[in-house]
Each structure stands twice: as C-alpha cells, then as structure tokens.
N, C-alpha and C positions, 0 to 999 in steps of 0.2 A: 420230739419234745423232751426236754430234760426234766428228770424227776428231782425235786428239791428234797422232799421228805418221803421216806418209805418206812412204814411200820408193819411188822409182821409178827403175829402171835404174841403180842405184848401183854404180859400179866404182871401184876404187882400187888403185894400185900404189905401193909404197914407193920412195924414191929409188934404191935399189939394183936396182930392176926387179922385185922380188918382188910378184906379184899377190896382193892380200889379199881383194878383193871383186870379184865378176864378175856384174854385172847383178842386184843384189838388189832385190826388190819386196816390201814389207811394209806393212801398215796396222794401226795400233793405235788402238782407240777410247778416248775419254776415260773415265777411271775404271777401265780394265781393268788386270789384272795379266797381263803377257805374258812368256813364257819364251823364252830363246835358249839352245839347247844345241848342242854339237858338240865334236869332239875338239880337242886342242891344234892351233893353226894354222888352225882353220876360218874365222876371221874375226870372231869374236864381239866381241873388244875393239875391233878396228878399226871395226866397225859402230857401237858405242856412242860412239866418239870423234867420229863424224859428227853425232851428235844435237845437240851444242851448238857445232859449228863448230871444234873443236880440230883436226879434219881436214876437208878439203873435196875430194871426189873428183868424178868425172864422173857425171852424173845429177842427181836432185833429192831433197832432204830437206826436208819441210815440218813445222813444229810449229804446230799449230792454224791451218793455212792459210798460214803465213808461211814463205817459203823461207829456208833456212839458207845464208847467204853470208858472205863476209868482212865485208861491210858491216853485216849484221844480227847477227853472232855475239855481240856484246856484249849486245844486247837479248835474244837467244835464251837466253843463259846465265842470265838472271834467271828463265826459265821451265823450264829443264832443268838439274837437278842431277845430276852424274855422280860416283858413288862408286867410287874405284879399289879394286883387289883388296887392296892394303896400306893399312890406315887411317892408318898413319904418314905416308903421302904427303899427307894432308889436315890432319894435326895437327902444328903447328910452333911454337905459342906457349907461353909459360911456364905458363899456367894454362888450364884447360878453358874457363872462361867467355870468355877472350880468343879462343880458337879459334872458339867458336860465334858470337861477336860480329863476327869478322873480315869475313865476307861482308856482313852488313847495314851495317856501317860503310863498306865500300867502295861501297855504294849511295848513300852520303850521307845516310842516315837520321838523324833527331834521336836523341840519346842516350837519351831516354825511350823511344822506339820500339825502339831497339836492345836496351835492357834488358828490355823486355817480350817481345821475340822470343826472347832468350836464356832467360828464365824458362820460356816456353811450350815451347821446343824441348827443354830439359833435363827438364821434366815429362813430355813425350810419350815420351821415351826412358828414363825411370826413372833419371835421373842427378842428381836434386835432391840437394843437400848436398855435391856433389863439385865445385862451381864453382871452388874455389881449388886444386884438386889439379892437379899436373902430369899432362898426358895420358900421359906416358911412365911414370908410376907406376900406371897403370890396367892391368887385365887385358886380354887381347886382345879378349874379348867386350865389355868396357866401352869399349875404344877403337873397336870397330866401331860401337857405339851412339853414341859421341861423334861419329864422322864423320857419322853419319846426323843427329844433332842439328845439326851445322854446316850440313848441307844443308837441313834443315827450317827453319832460321832465315831462309833466303832465300825461304821460302814458294813453292817451285817448283810448277809444274803437273805436271811429269814427273820422276820419280825413277828414274834408271838405275843399276843396281848390277852391278859386274863381280866375279864369283866371291865373293859376300858371305859364304859359309860356309867359305872357305879357312882351314884350320888351326884351326877351331873344334871343340871337343869336342861331345858329344851335347847337353849342357845348353846350351851356347852356341848351337848351331843351333836348339834348341827355343825359346829366349828370343828369338832374332833373328826366327824365324818368327812368333812371337806379336806382336812389335813391328810387323813389316811388315804383318801382317794387320790390325792396328788402325789403320793409316794410310790416310787417304783419298787420292784423286788417282790418277794413272796411274803404274804401276810396270812397269819392264822389267828383268827379272832374267836375267843371263847366267851360266851356270855348268855345272859337271860333276856337281853334286849333283842327280841326277835326282829323287830322292825329295823333296827340298826344293822344287825347281821345280814338281814335280807337285802338291804340297800347296798352293802359293800361287797358281799360275797356271792360268787357265781355258784358255788357248790357248798353243801352243808351236810354234816354228819350229826345225827342225834345219838347221844350216849345215855344209857340207862344201866345202872348197876354194873358199871365198868365195861359194858359191851356196846358196840356200834349196832343200833337197832334199826336205823334208817340212814340212807345215804343217797344223795342225788342232787339235782338242780335245786337251788335255794327256793325259787318260786314254787316248785312242785312240793317240796318237803314242808316248807313253812306255810303253804296254803292248804295242807291236808289236816282238816280239823280232827279227824279220827286219830292221827298220829299225835297231834299236839295234846289232845285230851288224855290219851292212853299213857303218855310219858310225862304228865304233869307240867306241860308247857302252856296250857290254856285253861 
C-alpha cells in the first residue's frame, strides 16, 4: 500500500513562542479518508498548514515520499489542496468559473485544458449552471462546494479540509458529506463535528496540546467516552 502522507517528529512554535505541535507522528495511506479531531488550540489547523509547506517546522513531512521543504513547496502544492475553514478565503474572483480556473491557469495550462478542468470540477460538485454567478451571491453550502471545485480543478492527490462543516445547517452537512464520499483520492478532514468525521473517515487521530494522544479506527476512538471527555470533545 502506498503512503500518501508521512509525518515524523513534527514540532512547531509560532513566532511569539506559542508551541503548536510537539512531536507529531502520523501516516496516512493513499486513498484513505483520515480524521483529525481535537479541542480548539489542539494544533489541527497548524498541522494541515504543514502538508503543503505553508508552514515548515522541525521534523519531516513527506507527500508520496517527497519531503516538504521550502524548495519543494511549490511542487507539493500541486499535489496537496488545502481548504480553509472559511470558503471566502479561497473565492475572490468576480465569477465562479474564474475562481475555479485560477489554479489551473497559474499552473500554465492551455486554456482548453483549463476549461475542461473547470467543467469537470463544477460537474463533480453539482455547480453546473452557476459558472457566471458571483461566488458571494451563493449560499454558504454552495460556496463550500465552490471552494472544493477550485481545489479539484488542480487535480490534487490529497485534499485537506479544515472544519468543513463550520456554520453549515443539517442539509448542508449532509450534501457536503455526500460530495466528499463521492470523491476519490486521499482526504484529511479536521474538525469538531465528530459525527461528520466518523461517517467519512475510517481512521482518526485525536490531537491535544500539539500531540497525538489517541489514534485508531474512527468507531473505536469516537465511541470512547473517556477519551472524548478527557480531551474536551464531549
């Protein structure tokens, strides 16, 4: 089995001295759906930012065997798409199709290939017919799907999502779950929504104070009331 993400002894402190990660070790196999859960400040977002080189701490992060460094970050970002908690952080163009095309155009692809990727990404996320709409006139659920479409247009090997269900209603969470389940590739989902993570992910890691404090099958970890209470998840 191919390893998509391998993290060894990863530590990171922010410039003000705040320790965010402290010796994290994780392995995610290719094609897996992997969950990261933990209370606020546990280090989930910081960990995701290391997957494509937006942050570089001490230790090693490898994507399909290639180390993430400042020198390789640009190449790695073609393989790892990171979706932030607020979809508006990824949507800034006047029309939806322009947002989805932004990444492929930055890769220097021919316009014919860009157009094909836009069509495929919008079809995969159920947004056909909204190409010329302003992203900021879409509902939150639609904007969440639009940000995923923008990521899919890059054809990443790894999709990393930070709190993807934040502020979504029940219908929005259900539709997002169905969309993510339909997508192939490796998915890493960080969040507080334990039910959502449990439905989509086979394996889960619990982070606390920048450390992995529990790791295993999602049903076992998320069904352990003692773990959930101890680490502020219940």
